[in-house]
Residue frames as a rotation matrix with the C-alpha (Angstrom) as fourth column:
UNK 1
-0.762 -0.421 0.493 33.01
0.647 -0.464 0.605 -8.18
-0.026 0.780 0.626 179.97
UNK 2
-0.189 0.663 -0.724 31.19
0.249 -0.681 -0.689 -4.86
-0.950 -0.310 -0.036 179.84
UNK 3
-0.188 0.212 0.959 29.24
0.979 0.124 0.164 -3.80
-0.084 0.969 -0.231 176.78
UNK 4
0.646 0.446 0.620 28.35
0.478 -0.869 0.127 -0.22
0.595 0.214 -0.774 177.78
UNK 5
0.951 -0.229 -0.206 30.38
0.029 -0.599 0.801 2.61
-0.307 -0.768 -0.563 179.27
UNK 6
0.443 -0.877 -0.189 34.05
-0.882 -0.387 -0.269 3.44
0.163 0.286 -0.944 179.30
UNK 7
-0.605 -0.776 0.180 36.53
-0.782 0.621 0.051 0.57
-0.151 -0.110 -0.982 178.89
UNK 8
0.091 0.716 0.692 33.83
-0.230 0.692 -0.685 -1.57
-0.969 -0.097 0.228 177.30
UNK 9
-0.286 -0.096 0.953 33.19
0.772 0.566 0.289 -3.30
-0.567 0.819 -0.087 174.01
UNK 10
0.694 0.616 0.374 31.26
0.719 -0.554 -0.420 -0.25
-0.051 0.561 -0.827 172.77
UNK 11
0.705 -0.520 -0.482 34.19
-0.251 -0.819 0.515 1.99
-0.663 -0.242 -0.708 173.72
UNK 12
-0.349 -0.849 0.396 36.61
0.098 0.387 0.917 -0.16
-0.932 0.359 -0.052 171.71
UNK 13
-0.050 0.422 0.905 34.21
0.958 0.277 -0.076 -0.27
-0.283 0.863 -0.418 168.75
UNK 14
0.895 0.374 -0.244 33.79
0.329 -0.921 -0.209 3.50
-0.303 0.107 -0.947 168.95
UNK 15
0.236 -0.900 -0.368 37.56
-0.351 -0.432 0.831 3.96
-0.906 -0.067 -0.418 168.78
UNK 16
-0.486 -0.387 0.784 37.85
0.490 0.621 0.611 1.58
-0.724 0.681 -0.112 165.83
UNK 17
0.338 0.706 0.623 35.06
0.929 -0.145 -0.340 3.35
-0.150 0.694 -0.705 163.95
UNK 18
0.795 -0.135 -0.592 36.71
-0.052 -0.986 0.156 6.72
-0.605 -0.094 -0.791 164.57
UNK 19
-0.303 -0.953 0.005 39.92
-0.194 0.067 0.979 5.44
-0.933 0.296 -0.206 162.98
UNK 20
-0.385 0.241 0.891 37.93
0.810 0.550 0.202 3.92
-0.441 0.800 -0.407 160.09
UNK 21
0.693 0.707 -0.144 36.04
0.592 -0.671 -0.447 7.22
-0.413 0.224 -0.883 159.67
UNK 22
0.531 -0.550 -0.645 39.19
-0.429 -0.831 0.355 9.32
-0.731 0.088 -0.677 159.26
UNK 23
-0.538 -0.717 0.442 40.99
0.005 0.522 0.853 6.66
-0.843 0.461 -0.278 157.21
UNK 24
0.026 0.652 0.758 37.98
0.880 0.344 -0.326 6.53
-0.473 0.676 -0.565 154.86
UNK 25
0.876 0.268 -0.401 38.14
0.111 -0.921 -0.373 10.28
-0.469 0.282 -0.837 154.27
UNK 26
-0.014 -0.952 -0.306 41.86
-0.552 -0.247 0.796 10.04
-0.834 0.180 -0.522 153.52
UNK 27
-0.551 -0.151 0.821 41.20
0.419 0.801 0.428 7.13
-0.722 0.580 -0.378 151.15
UNK 28
0.507 0.813 0.286 38.43
0.717 -0.213 -0.664 9.12
-0.479 0.541 -0.691 149.44
UNK 29
0.690 -0.321 -0.649 40.75
-0.387 -0.921 0.044 12.06
-0.612 0.221 -0.759 148.83
UNK 30
-0.416 -0.897 0.148 43.52
-0.389 0.323 0.863 9.78
-0.822 0.302 -0.483 147.52
UNK 31
-0.250 0.416 0.874 41.01
0.698 0.703 -0.134 8.00
-0.671 0.577 -0.466 145.27
UNK 32
0.802 0.587 -0.110 39.69
0.380 -0.644 -0.664 11.25
-0.461 0.491 -0.739 143.80
UNK 33
0.367 -0.757 -0.541 43.21
-0.650 -0.624 0.433 12.61
-0.666 0.192 -0.721 143.25
UNK 34
-0.544 -0.577 0.609 44.25
-0.036 0.741 0.670 9.31
-0.838 0.343 -0.424 141.63
UNK 35
0.162 0.699 0.696 41.23
0.804 0.316 -0.504 9.34
-0.572 0.641 -0.511 139.33
UNK 36
0.892 0.155 -0.424 41.83
-0.039 -0.909 -0.414 12.95
-0.450 0.386 -0.805 138.33
UNK 37
-0.032 -0.982 -0.186 45.51
-0.612 -0.128 0.781 12.24
-0.790 0.139 -0.597 137.74
UNK 38
-0.460 -0.083 0.884 44.58
0.416 0.860 0.297 9.27
-0.784 0.504 -0.361 135.55
UNK 39
0.610 0.738 0.289 42.19
0.651 -0.258 -0.714 11.44
-0.452 0.623 -0.638 133.53
UNK 40
0.711 -0.406 -0.574 44.78
-0.454 -0.888 0.066 14.20
-0.537 0.214 -0.816 133.08
UNK 41
-0.370 -0.926 0.076 47.41
-0.601 0.301 0.740 11.65
-0.708 0.228 -0.668 132.06
UNK 42
0.010 0.492 -0.870 44.90
-0.979 0.182 0.092 10.10
0.203 0.851 0.484 129.64
UNK 43
0.860 0.437 0.263 44.84
-0.499 0.828 0.255 6.88
-0.106 -0.350 0.931 131.62
UNK 44
0.433 -0.746 -0.505 48.43
-0.308 0.404 -0.861 6.05
0.847 0.529 -0.055 130.68
UNK 45
-0.332 -0.548 0.767 49.33
-0.904 -0.045 -0.424 5.81
0.267 -0.835 -0.481 134.35
UNK 46
0.273 0.560 0.782 47.04
-0.755 0.629 -0.187 2.78
-0.597 -0.539 0.595 134.64
UNK 47
-0.758 -0.642 0.114 48.50
-0.417 0.612 0.672 0.92
-0.502 0.462 -0.732 131.71
UNK 48
-0.764 0.421 -0.490 46.25
-0.304 0.435 0.848 -1.77
0.570 0.796 -0.204 130.28
UNK 49
-0.045 0.838 0.544 42.73
-0.966 0.101 -0.236 -2.81
-0.253 -0.536 0.806 131.19
UNK 50
-0.895 -0.328 -0.302 42.73
-0.391 0.903 0.177 -6.60
0.215 0.276 -0.937 131.51
UNK 51
0.144 0.972 -0.184 39.62
-0.768 0.227 0.599 -8.70
0.624 0.055 0.779 131.17
UNK 52
-0.915 -0.387 -0.113 39.16
-0.209 0.695 -0.687 -10.94
0.344 -0.606 -0.717 134.19
UNK 53
0.169 0.980 -0.104 36.17
-0.455 0.171 0.874 -12.96
0.875 -0.100 0.474 135.36
UNK 54
-0.859 -0.409 0.309 35.92
-0.437 0.270 -0.858 -13.75
0.267 -0.872 -0.411 139.08
UNK 55
0.327 0.906 -0.268 33.58
-0.418 0.393 0.819 -16.37
0.847 -0.156 0.508 140.46
UNK 56
0.555 -0.140 0.820 33.68
-0.800 0.178 0.573 -18.12
-0.226 -0.974 -0.014 143.81
UNK 57
0.455 -0.464 0.760 36.67
-0.027 0.846 0.532 -20.41
-0.890 -0.263 0.373 143.64
UNK 58
0.138 -0.388 0.911 37.71
0.930 0.368 0.016 -19.50
-0.342 0.845 0.411 140.09
UNK 59
0.327 -0.110 -0.939 39.42
-0.206 -0.978 0.043 -16.56
-0.922 0.179 -0.342 138.37
UNK 60
0.360 -0.168 0.918 39.68
0.871 0.412 -0.266 -16.44
-0.334 0.896 0.294 134.58
UNK 61
0.175 -0.398 -0.900 42.13
-0.115 -0.916 0.383 -13.90
-0.978 0.037 -0.206 133.11
UNK 62
0.718 0.048 0.695 42.39
0.674 0.203 -0.710 -12.98
-0.175 0.978 0.113 129.45
UNK 63
0.124 -0.780 -0.613 45.85
0.319 -0.554 0.769 -11.40
-0.940 -0.291 0.181 129.33
UNK 64
-0.699 -0.443 0.562 45.97
0.643 -0.043 0.765 -11.36
-0.315 0.895 0.315 125.54
UNK 65
0.109 0.816 0.568 42.81
0.877 -0.348 0.331 -9.21
0.468 0.462 -0.753 125.48
UNK 66
-0.226 -0.261 -0.939 44.44
0.767 -0.642 -0.006 -6.30
-0.601 -0.721 0.345 127.33
UNK 67
0.275 0.436 0.857 43.08
0.832 -0.555 0.016 -2.94
0.482 0.708 -0.515 126.25
UNK 68
-0.791 -0.552 0.265 44.30
0.364 -0.772 -0.521 0.62
0.492 -0.316 0.811 126.97
UNK 69
-0.312 0.675 -0.669 42.25
0.856 -0.106 -0.506 2.30
-0.412 -0.730 -0.545 129.70
UNK 70
-0.192 0.287 0.938 40.02
0.687 -0.643 0.338 4.91
0.701 0.710 -0.074 128.03
UNK 71
-0.930 -0.186 0.316 39.61
-0.030 -0.821 -0.570 8.33
0.365 -0.540 0.758 129.65
UNK 72
-0.161 0.970 0.183 35.83
-0.630 -0.244 0.738 7.88
0.760 0.003 0.650 129.81
UNK 73
0.335 0.292 -0.896 36.07
0.347 0.845 0.406 4.83
0.876 -0.447 0.182 132.02
UNK 74
-0.667 -0.611 -0.426 38.12
0.650 -0.196 -0.735 6.78
0.365 -0.767 0.528 134.56
UNK 75
-0.816 0.435 0.380 35.54
-0.477 -0.879 -0.020 9.58
0.326 -0.198 0.925 134.69
UNK 76
0.132 0.928 -0.349 32.69
-0.460 0.370 0.807 7.08
0.878 0.054 0.476 134.83
UNK 77
0.060 -0.147 -0.987 34.28
0.628 0.775 -0.077 5.01
0.776 -0.615 0.139 137.61
UNK 78
-0.925 -0.376 -0.050 35.00
0.288 -0.611 -0.737 8.12
0.247 -0.697 0.673 139.66
UNK 79
-0.553 0.789 0.268 31.40
-0.732 -0.614 0.295 9.27
0.397 -0.033 0.917 139.31
UNK 80
0.254 0.666 -0.702 30.08
-0.226 0.746 0.626 5.78
0.941 -0.001 0.340 140.07
UNK 81
-0.308 -0.462 -0.832 32.18
0.654 0.532 -0.538 5.30
0.691 -0.710 0.138 143.18
UNK 82
-0.849 -0.087 0.521 31.12
-0.209 -0.851 -0.482 8.56
0.485 -0.518 0.704 144.83
UNK 83
0.116 0.945 0.304 27.51
-0.793 -0.097 0.601 7.54
0.598 -0.311 0.739 145.66
UNK 84
0.550 0.049 -0.833 28.67
0.231 0.951 0.208 4.15
0.802 -0.307 0.512 146.94
UNK 85
-0.532 -0.808 -0.251 31.32
0.555 -0.109 -0.825 5.78
0.639 -0.578 0.507 149.09
UNK 86
-0.569 0.417 0.709 28.73
-0.581 -0.814 0.013 8.25
0.583 -0.404 0.705 150.40
UNK 87
0.548 0.778 -0.309 26.52
-0.363 0.553 0.750 5.33
0.754 -0.298 0.585 151.52
UNK 88
0.176 -0.611 -0.771 29.49
0.664 0.652 -0.366 3.81
0.727 -0.448 0.521 153.35
UNK 89
-0.791 -0.549 0.269 30.33
0.225 -0.671 -0.706 7.12
0.568 -0.498 0.655 155.08
UNK 90
-0.134 0.830 0.541 26.72
-0.700 -0.466 0.541 7.78
0.701 -0.306 0.644 156.13
UNK 91
0.679 0.393 -0.620 26.51
0.061 0.812 0.581 4.37
0.732 -0.432 0.527 157.81
UNK 92
-0.201 -0.828 -0.524 29.83
0.771 0.196 -0.606 4.84
0.604 -0.526 0.599 159.61
UNK 93
-0.732 -0.034 0.680 28.76
-0.210 -0.939 -0.272 8.31
0.648 -0.342 0.680 160.77
UNK 94
0.281 0.928 0.244 25.46
-0.649 -0.003 0.761 7.01
0.707 -0.372 0.601 162.18
UNK 95
0.567 -0.134 -0.813 27.21
0.448 0.878 0.167 4.08
0.692 -0.459 0.558 163.89
UNK 96
-0.579 -0.815 0.015 29.70
0.485 -0.359 -0.797 6.47
0.655 -0.455 0.603 165.51
UNK 97
-0.432 0.511 0.743 26.80
-0.628 -0.762 0.158 8.51
0.647 -0.398 0.650 166.91
UNK 98
0.653 0.698 -0.294 25.12
-0.316 0.604 0.731 5.39
0.688 -0.385 0.615 168.29
UNK 99
0.251 -0.636 -0.730 28.33
0.686 0.649 -0.329 4.08
0.682 -0.418 0.599 169.86
UNK 100
-0.674 -0.461 0.578 28.94
-0.018 -0.771 -0.636 7.44
0.739 -0.439 0.511 171.54
UNK 101
0.098 0.780 0.618 25.64
-0.842 -0.265 0.470 7.05
0.530 -0.566 0.631 173.40
UNK 102
0.754 0.118 -0.646 26.52
0.114 0.945 0.305 3.47
0.647 -0.304 0.699 174.33
UNK 103
-0.329 -0.919 -0.219 29.80
0.566 -0.007 -0.824 4.67
0.756 -0.395 0.522 175.82
UNK 104
-0.700 0.146 0.699 27.79
-0.477 -0.824 -0.306 7.31
0.531 -0.548 0.646 177.72
UNK 105
-0.935 0.324 -0.145 25.48
0.351 0.783 -0.514 4.46
-0.053 -0.532 -0.845 178.88
UNK 106
-0.304 0.883 -0.357 22.34
-0.339 -0.451 -0.825 6.03
-0.890 -0.130 0.437 177.41
UNK 107
-0.917 -0.177 0.357 21.34
0.219 0.525 0.823 3.63
-0.333 0.833 -0.442 174.63
UNK 108
-0.224 0.922 0.316 17.58
0.974 0.222 0.044 4.26
-0.030 0.317 -0.948 174.57
UNK 109
-0.462 0.072 -0.884 17.30
0.075 -0.990 -0.120 7.76
-0.883 -0.122 0.452 173.15
UNK 110
0.675 0.738 0.007 15.15
0.141 -0.119 -0.983 9.16
-0.724 0.665 -0.184 170.37
UNK 111
0.350 -0.631 -0.693 18.36
-0.869 -0.494 0.011 10.20
-0.349 0.598 -0.721 168.62
UNK 112
-0.663 -0.607 0.439 19.55
-0.432 0.789 0.438 6.57
-0.611 0.101 -0.785 168.50
UNK 113
0.071 0.769 0.635 16.23
0.423 0.553 -0.718 5.52
-0.903 0.319 -0.286 166.99
UNK 114
0.826 0.196 -0.529 16.75
-0.307 -0.631 -0.713 8.16
-0.473 0.751 -0.461 164.31
UNK 115
-0.130 -0.955 -0.267 20.35
-0.910 0.008 0.415 7.04
-0.395 0.297 -0.869 163.71
UNK 116
-0.596 -0.032 0.802 19.22
0.035 0.997 0.067 3.43
-0.802 0.068 -0.593 163.33
UNK 117
0.525 0.840 0.139 16.42
0.281 -0.017 -0.960 4.54
-0.803 0.543 -0.245 160.97
UNK 118
0.575 -0.386 -0.721 18.98
-0.739 -0.623 -0.256 6.38
-0.351 0.680 -0.644 158.82
UNK 119
-0.564 -0.783 0.262 21.16
-0.606 0.608 0.513 3.27
-0.561 0.130 -0.817 158.70
UNK 120
-0.208 0.576 0.790 18.18
0.377 0.793 -0.479 1.17
-0.903 0.198 -0.383 157.52
UNK 121
0.809 0.518 -0.278 17.21
0.001 -0.474 -0.880 3.68
-0.588 0.712 -0.384 154.83
UNK 122
0.240 -0.811 -0.534 20.84
-0.898 -0.395 0.196 4.03
-0.370 0.432 -0.823 153.73
UNK 123
-0.595 -0.421 0.685 21.28
-0.206 0.904 0.376 0.24
-0.777 0.082 -0.624 153.43
UNK 124
0.243 0.772 0.588 18.15
0.542 0.394 -0.742 0.01
-0.804 0.499 -0.323 151.25
UNK 125
0.882 0.061 -0.467 19.08
-0.276 -0.737 -0.617 3.02
-0.381 0.674 -0.633 149.10
UNK 126
-0.058 -0.993 -0.099 22.68
-0.819 -0.010 0.574 1.81
-0.571 0.115 -0.813 148.91
UNK 127
-0.342 -0.007 0.940 21.55
0.227 0.970 0.090 -1.55
-0.912 0.244 -0.330 147.58
UNK 128
0.684 0.656 0.320 19.51
0.506 -0.111 -0.855 0.09
-0.526 0.747 -0.408 144.84
UNK 129
0.714 -0.493 -0.497 22.31
-0.605 -0.792 -0.084 2.56
-0.353 0.361 -0.863 144.03
UNK 130
-0.305 -0.865 0.398 24.82
-0.490 0.501 0.713 -0.29
-0.816 0.023 -0.577 143.83
UNK 131
0.010 0.391 0.920 22.58
0.588 0.742 -0.322 -2.16
-0.809 0.545 -0.222 141.40
UNK 132
0.933 0.347 -0.097 22.20
0.155 -0.630 -0.761 0.93
-0.325 0.695 -0.641 139.23
UNK 133
0.397 -0.864 -0.308 25.95
-0.790 -0.493 0.365 1.64
-0.467 0.098 -0.879 139.29
UNK 134
-0.385 -0.552 0.740 26.90
-0.137 0.827 0.546 -1.96
-0.913 0.109 -0.394 138.48
UNK 135
0.333 0.594 0.732 24.37
0.695 0.370 -0.617 -2.10
-0.637 0.714 -0.289 135.63
UNK 136
0.945 -0.017 -0.326 25.47
-0.185 -0.850 -0.494 1.29
-0.269 0.527 -0.806 134.26
UNK 137
0.029 -1.000 -0.010 29.10
-0.726 -0.028 0.687 0.16
-0.687 -0.012 -0.727 134.44
UNK 138
-0.222 -0.038 0.974 28.19
0.351 0.929 0.116 -3.02
-0.910 0.368 -0.193 132.55
UNK 139
0.751 0.547 0.369 26.50
0.555 -0.222 -0.802 -0.99
-0.357 0.807 -0.470 129.79
UNK 140
0.755 -0.528 -0.388 29.37
-0.556 -0.830 0.045 1.49
-0.346 0.182 -0.920 129.69
UNK 141
-0.213 -0.866 0.452 31.94
-0.424 0.499 0.756 -1.31
-0.881 -0.031 -0.473 129.50
UNK 142
0.037 0.308 0.951 29.99
0.613 0.744 -0.265 -3.13
-0.789 0.593 -0.162 126.79
UNK 143
0.904 0.406 0.136 29.73
0.363 -0.558 -0.746 0.04
-0.227 0.724 -0.651 124.70
UNK 144
0.831 -0.550 -0.087 33.26
-0.556 -0.823 -0.114 1.36
-0.009 0.143 -0.990 125.14
UNK 145
-0.138 -0.897 0.421 35.62
-0.722 0.382 0.577 -1.61
-0.678 -0.224 -0.700 125.44
UNK 146
0.679 0.373 -0.633 35.76
-0.723 0.490 -0.487 -3.54
0.128 0.788 0.602 122.18
UNK 147
-0.252 -0.711 0.657 37.22
-0.613 0.642 0.460 -7.03
-0.749 -0.287 -0.597 122.49
UNK 148
-0.276 0.126 -0.953 37.42
-0.920 0.253 0.300 -9.02
0.279 0.959 0.046 119.25
UNK 149
-0.490 0.134 -0.862 35.39
-0.108 0.971 0.213 -12.21
0.865 0.198 -0.461 119.42
UNK 150
-0.789 0.236 -0.567 33.76
0.613 0.271 -0.742 -11.36
-0.021 -0.933 -0.359 122.77
UNK 151
-0.183 0.817 0.547 30.18
0.186 -0.518 0.835 -10.16
0.965 0.254 -0.057 123.19
UNK 152
-0.975 -0.087 -0.206 29.48
0.220 -0.198 -0.955 -8.24
0.042 -0.976 0.212 126.39
UNK 153
-0.130 0.975 0.178 25.93
0.293 -0.133 0.947 -8.05
0.947 0.176 -0.268 127.69
UNK 154
-0.932 -0.128 0.340 24.92
-0.250 -0.453 -0.856 -5.92
0.263 -0.882 0.391 130.65
UNK 155
-0.124 0.925 -0.359 21.96
0.402 0.377 0.835 -6.83
0.907 -0.041 -0.418 132.83
UNK 156
-0.056 0.224 0.973 20.21
-0.747 -0.656 0.108 -5.35
0.663 -0.721 0.204 135.81
UNK 157
-0.131 0.024 -0.991 20.72
0.481 0.875 -0.042 -7.33
0.867 -0.483 -0.126 138.99
UNK 158
0.078 0.263 0.962 19.12
-0.692 -0.680 0.242 -6.29
0.718 -0.684 0.128 142.24
UNK 159
-0.666 -0.369 -0.648 20.30
0.216 0.737 -0.641 -7.99
0.714 -0.567 -0.411 145.43
UNK 160
0.282 0.916 0.285 17.34
-0.148 -0.252 0.956 -8.33
0.948 -0.312 0.065 147.78
UNK 161
0.155 -0.272 -0.950 19.37
0.854 0.520 -0.009 -9.42
0.496 -0.810 0.313 150.80
UNK 162
-0.865 -0.475 -0.162 20.51
0.490 -0.726 -0.484 -5.88
0.112 -0.498 0.860 151.75
UNK 163
-0.489 0.771 0.408 16.98
-0.407 -0.616 0.675 -4.61
0.772 0.164 0.615 151.12
UNK 164
0.425 0.618 -0.661 15.63
0.279 0.605 0.745 -7.24
0.861 -0.502 0.085 153.52
UNK 165
-0.215 -0.601 -0.770 18.32
0.948 0.061 -0.312 -6.34
0.235 -0.797 0.557 156.08
UNK 166
-0.906 -0.065 0.419 17.48
0.051 -0.998 -0.045 -2.66
0.421 -0.019 0.907 155.68
UNK 167
0.033 0.992 0.122 13.84
-0.321 -0.105 0.941 -3.43
0.946 -0.070 0.315 156.46
UNK 168
0.367 0.009 -0.930 14.89
0.731 0.615 0.295 -5.41
0.575 -0.788 0.219 159.55
UNK 169
-0.691 -0.684 -0.233 17.00
0.700 -0.553 -0.453 -2.41
0.181 -0.476 0.860 160.65
UNK 170
-0.612 0.553 0.566 13.97
-0.302 -0.824 0.479 -0.14
0.731 0.122 0.671 160.20
UNK 171
0.470 0.758 -0.452 11.96
0.138 0.443 0.886 -2.45
0.872 -0.479 0.104 162.48
UNK 172
-0.012 -0.571 -0.821 14.76
0.965 0.208 -0.159 -2.27
0.262 -0.794 0.548 165.06
UNK 173
-0.860 -0.263 0.437 14.67
0.213 -0.964 -0.161 1.54
0.464 -0.045 0.885 164.78
UNK 174
-0.008 0.937 0.350 10.99
-0.378 -0.327 0.866 1.50
0.926 -0.125 0.357 165.68
UNK 175
0.519 0.107 -0.848 11.71
0.618 0.639 0.459 -0.82
0.591 -0.762 0.266 168.62
UNK 176
-0.527 -0.784 -0.327 14.40
0.827 -0.384 -0.411 1.64
0.196 -0.487 0.851 169.77
UNK 177
-0.636 0.362 0.681 11.96
-0.153 -0.925 0.347 4.53
0.756 0.117 0.644 169.34
UNK 178
0.500 0.862 -0.085 9.44
-0.137 0.176 0.975 2.81
0.855 -0.475 0.206 171.61
UNK 179
0.276 -0.504 -0.818 12.22
0.888 0.459 0.017 1.84
0.367 -0.732 0.574 174.04
UNK 180
-0.773 -0.559 0.302 13.31
0.448 -0.816 -0.365 5.50
0.450 -0.147 0.881 174.15
UNK 181
-0.149 0.810 0.567 9.73
-0.392 -0.574 0.719 6.55
0.908 -0.115 0.403 174.93
UNK 182
0.706 0.367 -0.606 9.54
0.326 0.591 0.738 4.00
0.629 -0.718 0.298 177.76
UNK 183
-0.191 -0.868 -0.459 12.93
0.931 -0.012 -0.366 5.15
0.312 -0.497 0.810 179.07
UNK 184
-0.737 -0.041 0.675 11.82
0.025 -0.999 -0.033 8.78
0.676 -0.007 0.737 179.02
UNK 185
0.323 0.933 0.159 8.59
-0.301 -0.058 0.952 7.87
0.897 -0.355 0.262 180.81
UNK 186
0.555 -0.188 -0.811 10.53
0.700 0.632 0.333 5.93
0.450 -0.752 0.482 183.46
UNK 187
-0.559 -0.829 0.018 12.99
0.722 -0.498 -0.481 8.80
0.407 -0.256 0.877 183.93
UNK 188
-0.477 0.454 0.753 10.09
-0.295 -0.889 0.349 11.22
0.828 -0.056 0.558 184.52
UNK 189
0.589 0.792 -0.161 8.37
-0.145 0.299 0.943 8.97
0.795 -0.532 0.291 187.09
UNK 190
0.186 -0.604 -0.775 11.49
0.835 0.513 -0.199 8.43
0.518 -0.610 0.599 189.22
């Protein structure tokens, strides 16, 4: 099994990411149009907002606590999803660029080191942005969705696993940068 070049694993992954890239843009447009339509229709298209708690292995639904979807929550969710979707698209874009060089059988380039660096930074920033968005959504929900007999409390939660992975990716970017320098030096001496 080949990992680099045409008809290789990297070629297949490149094709898959290209499909995912275009599908993601279509999904983004549909999502924005759906959110705007829901805002214009005053959320009536969405019906009721149902309280549901999901944990690993258990889902708790409170059907009798259904609440009409307020217009503000549609605007807030649209605004909150955009930065998270941007993080996702940036990572896919950088991976597509890297896979294109793998298909061309030139993995150790300064450009790949930069692409990997951007992925690491984006993973770290995305983790922080996700925490901010989730916390802001919790506060927004607690302030705007009254449920009799239920107290909502929002809290900040920062997941350090993606931050750690982002740092590991940054280290790999530096390794690629040094590998690219060695490759360039070898190419000049031959």
